[in-house]
N, C-alpha and C positions, 0 to 999 in steps of 0.2 A: 503494499498500499503506501501511496507518497507520504512522505513527513513535511510537516513544514517547517518551514525558518520564518520568524521575522525578525532581521537585522542578523546577529550571529548566535543568539537564542532557538533552541528547538522548542520547539511548542508543540509539537508530535503531529495526530492524525485529522481526520476530519472530526470526529467524537471530541478530542481535545479545542477546536478551535471552537466549535459548538458550546463546549462548556466555558471555554475564559469570554466569549460573547455574553450567556446567560449571568455571569458571574459581575458584567459590567468591568474586565480586564484587557478585552482585547482590543478597543479604542485608544487607551494608556499606552498600552503597548506599541503600534502603529504609531501613535505618535511621536512617540519616543524610538520610535526604532528598533527597540530590541522589546 
């Protein structure tokens, strides 16, 4: 499965990305590039 990185930070897979979004952390990570 594809692995997702934001900057140099390994996020994980699609489920992990959705978890970050539901926790409100994805926008912060994208804004900071990590």
